[in-house]
Backbone as a printed PyTorch tensor [residue, N CA C, xyz], in Angstrom:
tensor([[[  0.4430,  -1.2280,  -0.3450],
         [ -0.1060,   0.1200,   0.1930],
         [  0.9190,   1.4160,   0.4070]],

        [[  1.2270,   1.3460,   1.2140],
         [  2.7500,   2.9890,   0.7560],
         [  3.6910,   2.5110,  -0.5820]],

        [[  4.3620,   0.9700,  -0.7820],
         [  4.4020,   1.1170,  -2.3380],
         [  4.5420,   1.8200,  -3.0480]],

        [[  2.4590,   2.2110,  -2.8910],
         [  1.9390,   2.7790,  -4.1410],
         [  1.5580,   3.8940,  -3.7460]],

        [[  1.0810,   5.0070,  -3.1860],
         [  1.0350,   5.4910,  -2.6320],
         [  2.5930,   6.9140,  -3.0360]],

        [[  3.3400,   5.8500,  -2.1840],
         [  4.9010,   6.9190,  -1.7690],
         [  5.4760,   5.6360,  -1.9030]],

        [[  5.4630,   5.3800,  -3.8270],
         [  7.5170,   5.0250,  -3.8360],
         [  8.8100,   5.0700,  -3.6850]],

        [[  8.5690,   5.7850,  -3.9150],
         [  9.9790,   6.9940,  -3.4260],
         [  9.9990,   6.3290,  -1.6410]],

        [[  9.5880,   6.6020,  -1.2810],
         [  9.8090,   6.5330,   0.7910],
         [  9.6310,   5.0980,   0.8680]],

        [[ 10.0250,   3.9500,   0.0990],
         [  9.6670,   2.5900,   0.7990],
         [ 10.9690,   1.9790,   0.5540]],

        [[ 11.7870,   1.5580,   0.8580],
         [ 12.8650,   0.9680,   1.4050],
         [ 12.1860,  -0.5810,   0.4190]],

        [[ 13.9800,  -1.5260,   0.4040],
         [ 13.3010,  -1.8210,   0.1520],
         [ 13.3240,  -3.6360,   0.9390]],

        [[ 13.2900,  -3.1100,   2.2730],
         [ 13.5440,  -4.4180,   3.4650],
         [ 11.4700,  -3.6570,   3.1150]],

        [[ 11.2140,  -2.9600,   3.5050],
         [  9.2390,  -2.6170,   4.0030],
         [  9.1120,  -1.3380,   4.2300]],

        [[ 10.0060,  -0.9290,   4.4810],
         [ 10.4280,   0.1490,   5.9510],
         [ 10.7550,   1.3880,   4.7520]],

        [[  9.6340,   2.1000,   5.8490],
         [  9.5210,   3.3740,   5.1830],
         [ 10.6020,   5.0470,   5.6810]],

        [[ 10.8170,   5.5150,   4.5850],
         [ 12.1610,   6.6440,   5.0080],
         [ 11.0390,   8.0750,   4.2020]],

        [[ 11.1910,   9.1250,   4.6170],
         [ 10.7970,  10.5950,   4.2400],
         [ 12.1370,  10.9660,   3.8300]],

        [[ 11.8980,  11.3210,   2.2510],
         [ 13.5910,  11.2000,   1.5430],
         [ 13.6620,  13.3870,   2.3750]],

        [[ 15.0580,  12.6840,   2.2310],
         [ 15.5920,  14.0260,   2.8240],
         [ 15.0220,  15.5960,   2.7980]],

        [[ 14.9180,  15.8110,   1.3220],
         [ 14.0400,  17.1460,   0.5730],
         [ 13.2150,  17.2870,   2.2720]],

        [[ 12.9490,  16.5690,   2.9460],
         [ 11.8330,  17.2320,   3.6530],
         [ 11.7290,  16.9010,   5.4510]],

        [[ 13.5410,  16.5150,   5.0840],
         [ 13.6420,  17.0320,   6.5020],
         [ 14.5810,  18.3940,   7.1700]],

        [[ 14.4990,  18.9380,   6.4260],
         [ 15.7200,  20.1110,   6.7320],
         [ 15.5000,  21.0230,   7.5810]],

        [[ 14.3590,  20.5740,   8.2280],
         [ 13.5410,  21.4830,   8.7550],
         [ 12.9950,  20.9380,  10.5150]],

        [[ 13.2790,  20.0980,  10.9010],
         [ 12.9180,  19.0500,  11.1920],
         [ 13.0380,  19.3770,  12.7320]],

        [[ 11.9710,  19.2020,  13.8340],
         [ 12.2700,  19.2100,  14.7010],
         [ 11.2990,  18.6300,  15.5420]],

        [[ 11.1150,  18.8550,  17.4450],
         [ 10.5980,  17.6510,  18.1040],
         [  8.8650,  18.2540,  17.7880]],

        [[  8.8860,  20.1440,  16.8970],
         [  7.5350,  20.3910,  16.5340],
         [  7.1760,  19.4260,  15.1800]],

        [[  7.4980,  17.8990,  15.0590],
         [  7.3970,  17.5370,  13.9070],
         [  6.4290,  16.3430,  13.9070]],

        [[  7.3590,  15.5250,  15.7020],
         [  6.9110,  15.3110,  16.0710],
         [  5.8480,  15.0850,  17.2340]],

        [[  4.8780,  16.4680,  17.0690],
         [  4.3760,  16.4350,  18.3570],
         [  3.0270,  16.4320,  16.8590]],

        [[  3.4610,  17.3450,  16.1320],
         [  2.4510,  16.9560,  14.6670],
         [  2.0710,  15.6130,  14.2620]],

        [[  3.5470,  15.1270,  13.8300],
         [  2.6860,  13.6440,  14.5040],
         [  2.1400,  13.4480,  15.4740]],

        [[  1.9260,  13.0820,  16.2750],
         [  1.3050,  12.6980,  17.8510],
         [  0.0420,  13.2330,  17.0430]],

        [[ -0.4230,  14.7590,  17.0610],
         [ -1.4580,  14.5610,  16.5520],
         [ -1.7990,  14.2150,  16.0320]],

        [[ -1.3310,  13.9390,  14.7490],
         [ -2.2870,  12.8380,  13.4100],
         [ -2.4450,  11.9860,  14.0720]],

        [[ -1.7030,  10.7690,  15.0190],
         [ -2.1350,   9.6680,  15.8670],
         [ -3.2050,   9.4440,  15.9800]],

        [[ -3.4160,  10.2800,  17.1320],
         [ -4.4660,  11.3460,  17.6510],
         [ -5.8430,  11.4220,  17.0670]],

        [[ -5.5690,  12.0240,  16.5620],
         [ -6.7800,  12.1860,  15.0550],
         [ -6.7500,  11.3080,  14.1230]],

        [[ -6.4930,  10.3920,  14.4860],
         [ -6.9470,   8.6720,  13.8650],
         [ -7.5330,   7.6620,  14.9150]],

        [[ -6.6220,   7.8990,  15.7980],
         [ -7.5090,   7.3240,  17.3390],
         [ -8.9610,   8.1110,  17.4170]],

        [[ -8.4940,   8.8230,  17.5440],
         [-10.1440,   9.7700,  18.2640],
         [-10.9920,   9.2310,  16.6930]],

        [[-11.2660,  10.1380,  15.7730],
         [-12.4260,   9.4370,  14.8790],
         [-11.7340,   8.5920,  13.2170]],

        [[-11.4440,   7.1740,  14.2800],
         [-10.9940,   5.8630,  13.1840],
         [-10.3730,   6.9090,  11.6800]],

        [[-10.1560,   6.9290,  11.2370],
         [ -9.7180,   8.1580,   9.8110],
         [ -8.7550,   8.1840,   9.8020]],

        [[ -7.7440,   8.6220,   8.9510],
         [ -6.4750,   8.3020,   8.6830],
         [ -6.9340,  10.3510,   7.3420]],

        [[ -6.1370,  11.6490,   7.9620],
         [ -6.3130,  12.7600,   7.3440],
         [ -5.6630,  12.3300,   5.9370]],

        [[ -6.4590,  13.7290,   5.5510],
         [ -5.7640,  13.8520,   4.4390],
         [ -5.4990,  12.4120,   3.1880]],

        [[ -6.4440,  11.8260,   3.4130],
         [ -6.7350,  10.1930,   2.6370],
         [ -6.3500,  10.5660,   0.8780]],

        [[ -7.6610,  11.2730,   0.4470],
         [ -7.5860,  10.9900,  -0.3180],
         [ -7.0210,  12.1300,  -1.1270]],

        [[ -5.8920,  12.9200,  -0.6120],
         [ -4.2610,  12.9070,  -1.8830],
         [ -3.6880,  11.7790,  -2.0320]],

        [[ -3.0720,  11.9300,  -3.2710],
         [ -2.2170,  10.3440,  -3.5730],
         [ -0.6630,  10.9380,  -3.8140]],

        [[ -0.7230,  12.3110,  -4.1390],
         [  0.0500,  12.5330,  -4.6110],
         [  1.5560,  13.3320,  -3.5620]],

        [[  2.5780,  13.4050,  -2.7070],
         [  3.0000,  13.0730,  -2.0100],
         [  3.6600,  14.3390,  -1.9490]],

        [[  3.6240,  14.7920,  -2.7690],
         [  4.0090,  16.6860,  -3.2300],
         [  2.5740,  17.5740,  -2.4230]],

        [[  1.9050,  17.0640,  -3.0270],
         [  0.1140,  17.4300,  -3.1660],
         [  0.4670,  17.7320,  -1.5070]],

        [[  0.8920,  15.9510,  -1.1400],
         [ -0.2190,  16.2230,   0.7280],
         [  0.7300,  16.9450,   1.1070]],

        [[  1.5980,  17.3760,   1.2780],
         [  2.8570,  18.3580,   1.8460],
         [  2.1570,  19.6970,   1.5420]],

        [[  2.6490,  19.9250,   0.7360],
         [  1.4440,  20.8830,  -0.0140],
         [  0.4380,  21.8960,   1.0460]],

        [[ -0.8620,  21.1930,   1.0500],
         [ -1.5840,  20.9140,   2.2650],
         [ -1.1210,  20.7830,   3.4190]],

        [[ -0.8740,  19.7170,   3.8580],
         [ -0.4480,  20.0560,   5.7330],
         [  0.5360,  21.0800,   5.4690]],

        [[  1.2410,  22.2780,   4.7710],
         [  1.5770,  23.0610,   4.9820],
         [  1.6050,  24.2430,   5.0810]],

        [[  0.8040,  24.6940,   3.9290],
         [ -0.1820,  25.1860,   3.2770],
         [ -2.0970,  25.5150,   2.8950]],

        [[ -2.1010,  24.6280,   3.1380],
         [ -3.3000,  23.6990,   3.0710],
         [ -4.2190,  25.0050,   3.9950]],

        [[ -5.9710,  24.3080,   4.3150],
         [ -6.6600,  24.6310,   5.2900],
         [ -6.3260,  23.8470,   6.1380]],

        [[ -6.7700,  23.5520,   7.1850],
         [ -6.3650,  22.7590,   8.9860],
         [ -7.2330,  22.2100,   8.4040]],

        [[ -6.1620,  20.6010,   8.9350],
         [ -6.9470,  19.3570,   9.0250],
         [ -8.6010,  19.1750,   8.9470]],

        [[ -9.4480,  18.8180,   8.4170],
         [-10.5920,  18.7210,   8.2650],
         [-10.8940,  17.5640,   9.7170]],

        [[-11.4060,  17.5570,  10.5290],
         [-12.8060,  17.1550,  11.8960],
         [-13.9820,  16.3280,  11.4400]],

        [[-13.9860,  15.2930,  11.3990],
         [-15.2490,  14.8780,  11.1100],
         [-16.4660,  15.0460,  12.0700]],

        [[-17.5950,  15.8590,  11.4470],
         [-18.4520,  15.6360,  12.6590],
         [-18.7950,  14.8930,  14.2700]],

        [[-18.5180,  14.2160,  13.8850],
         [-19.0810,  12.4680,  14.5960],
         [-17.5920,  12.5470,  14.5730]],

        [[-17.0450,  10.9290,  15.8410],
         [-18.0860,  11.2960,  16.8790],
         [-17.9500,  12.0750,  17.1840]],

        [[-18.6750,  13.4590,  18.2130],
         [-18.3690,  14.4390,  19.5510],
         [-17.4590,  14.0880,  20.4410]],

        [[-16.1730,  14.9720,  20.6950],
         [-14.8650,  14.2280,  20.9060],
         [-14.7600,  15.2820,  22.4050]],

        [[-14.3390,  15.0260,  23.2860],
         [-14.3180,  16.4570,  24.6880],
         [-13.1850,  17.6100,  24.0310]],

        [[-14.3920,  18.7550,  25.0580],
         [-13.5880,  19.7280,  24.2630],
         [-12.1730,  19.9950,  25.2700]],

        [[-11.3950,  19.3070,  26.3780],
         [ -9.9590,  19.1310,  25.8460],
         [ -9.3070,  18.5710,  24.7570]],

        [[-10.3830,  16.9080,  24.5330],
         [ -9.1150,  16.9140,  23.6040],
         [ -9.4000,  17.8070,  22.3520]],

        [[ -9.9990,  17.7940,  22.1700],
         [ -9.4880,  18.8690,  20.6220],
         [ -9.1570,  19.8330,  21.0800]],

        [[ -9.2960,  20.5170,  22.0090],
         [ -8.3470,  21.3240,  22.2180],
         [ -7.0620,  21.0910,  21.7600]],

        [[ -6.7320,  19.6740,  22.5520],
         [ -5.2800,  19.0530,  22.7440],
         [ -5.2510,  19.2790,  21.4720]],

        [[ -5.8520,  18.5270,  20.0070],
         [ -5.5930,  18.0620,  19.0710],
         [ -5.5460,  18.8070,  18.2470]],

        [[ -6.0870,  20.8770,  18.2710],
         [ -5.6690,  21.7400,  17.4510],
         [ -4.0670,  22.2510,  17.8030]],

        [[ -3.8010,  21.7510,  18.6590],
         [ -2.5070,  22.5970,  19.8130],
         [ -1.4390,  22.3460,  19.0920]],

        [[ -2.0840,  20.8220,  19.2330],
         [ -1.3090,  19.4220,  18.5730],
         [ -0.7340,  19.7060,  17.4150]],

        [[ -1.5010,  20.3270,  16.3560],
         [ -2.2450,  19.9260,  15.0130],
         [ -2.1610,  21.0090,  13.8820]],

        [[ -1.4940,  22.2130,  15.6550],
         [ -1.5270,  23.6010,  14.1940],
         [ -0.1370,  24.3140,  13.0620]],

        [[ -1.1420,  24.1700,  12.8300],
         [  0.8020,  24.2270,  11.4310],
         [  1.8590,  25.5990,  11.6220]],

        [[  2.0620,  26.4090,  12.4210],
         [  2.8610,  26.9320,  12.9730],
         [  3.1110,  26.5710,  13.5870]],

        [[  4.1480,  25.8730,  13.4030],
         [  4.7960,  24.4200,  14.5420],
         [  6.4850,  25.0980,  16.0960]],

        [[  5.5000,  26.6710,  15.9790],
         [  6.6190,  27.6840,  16.4820],
         [  5.5450,  27.3520,  18.0120]],

        [[  3.7310,  27.3170,  17.3580],
         [  2.4960,  27.4300,  18.3890],
         [  2.1160,  26.2400,  18.9900]],

        [[  3.1750,  25.0060,  18.6300],
         [  2.1450,  24.4890,  18.7840],
         [  3.5790,  23.2250,  20.3860]],

        [[  2.4250,  23.0390,  21.0830],
         [  3.2660,  22.4090,  22.3100],
         [  4.5470,  21.5750,  22.3500]],

        [[  5.3810,  21.7750,  23.3880],
         [  6.0560,  20.6060,  23.8680],
         [  5.4560,  19.8030,  24.4110]],

        [[  6.4880,  18.4010,  24.9080],
         [  6.0800,  17.1700,  24.7500],
         [  5.9230,  17.2120,  26.1720]],

        [[  6.3710,  17.8520,  26.6620],
         [  6.5730,  18.0090,  28.4900],
         [  5.0860,  19.0260,  28.3820]],

        [[  4.8460,  20.1970,  28.0360],
         [  3.4830,  20.4450,  28.4660],
         [  2.1790,  19.0920,  27.7840]],

        [[  2.4820,  19.0030,  26.7090],
         [  1.4530,  17.7160,  26.8960],
         [  1.5140,  17.1310,  27.5590]],

        [[  2.4740,  16.1560,  28.3840],
         [  2.3940,  15.6780,  29.2340],
         [  1.5390,  16.0210,  30.2940]],

        [[  2.1430,  16.9420,  30.5980],
         [  1.6430,  17.5470,  31.9340],
         [ -0.2970,  18.2240,  31.6940]],

        [[ -0.6750,  18.3590,  30.7580],
         [ -2.0140,  18.7050,  30.4700],
         [ -2.9310,  17.9550,  31.1380]],

        [[ -4.1570,  18.6890,  31.9270],
         [ -4.9350,  18.6180,  32.7190],
         [ -5.5030,  16.7560,  31.9810]],

        [[ -5.6360,  17.1370,  30.3290],
         [ -6.8400,  15.6270,  29.7250],
         [ -5.3160,  14.6360,  29.5550]],

        [[ -4.1860,  14.9080,  30.0320],
         [ -3.6940,  13.5200,  29.5520],
         [ -3.4170,  12.7760,  31.4240]],

        [[ -2.8890,  14.0230,  32.2930],
         [ -3.1940,  13.5020,  34.0120],
         [ -4.1980,  13.2580,  34.0200]],

        [[ -5.5350,  13.7610,  34.1510],
         [ -6.0800,  12.9160,  34.2620],
         [ -6.5950,  11.1270,  33.9550]],

        [[ -6.2940,  11.4380,  32.2110],
         [ -5.8880,   9.3010,  32.3780],
         [ -5.0540,   9.1220,  32.7670]],

        [[ -3.8840,   9.4620,  32.7130],
         [ -2.9720,   8.7400,  33.7370],
         [ -2.8880,   8.2190,  35.3720]],

        [[ -3.8160,   9.3160,  35.8960],
         [ -4.5580,   9.0750,  37.2160],
         [ -5.5610,   7.8560,  37.0360]],

        [[ -6.1970,   7.9600,  36.2150],
         [ -7.3610,   7.2030,  36.5540],
         [ -6.2730,   5.4900,  36.3100]],

        [[ -5.0720,   5.2380,  35.2280],
         [ -4.7760,   3.8480,  34.4020],
         [ -4.3320,   3.7380,  36.1660]],

        [[ -3.2100,   4.5820,  37.1710],
         [ -2.2700,   4.6780,  37.9890],
         [ -3.1780,   3.6560,  38.8580]]])
């Protein structure tokens, strides 16, 4: 499946690699965005931007297009939606640090229920 969508990123051993052209300004803020994308998938059982097949177009949409559209259902709690909005902010400088995410009330509440 990855081979069809991103042929330049799939290695012969089946692992995936992002081309160096996308890594020029990689930081932990990119990892925060990735975390937001994963949480989005878990919350909505949907892959963001799955309709886009071209990697260049996908990168352009993420960086310059409208914010990631959220499905209207299922309805999620306001703290969770706020956390998603923060992690998926297009401006990396506005995304929270990982330590801020971990200390957020919604994460702390989850942790306290698990302990």
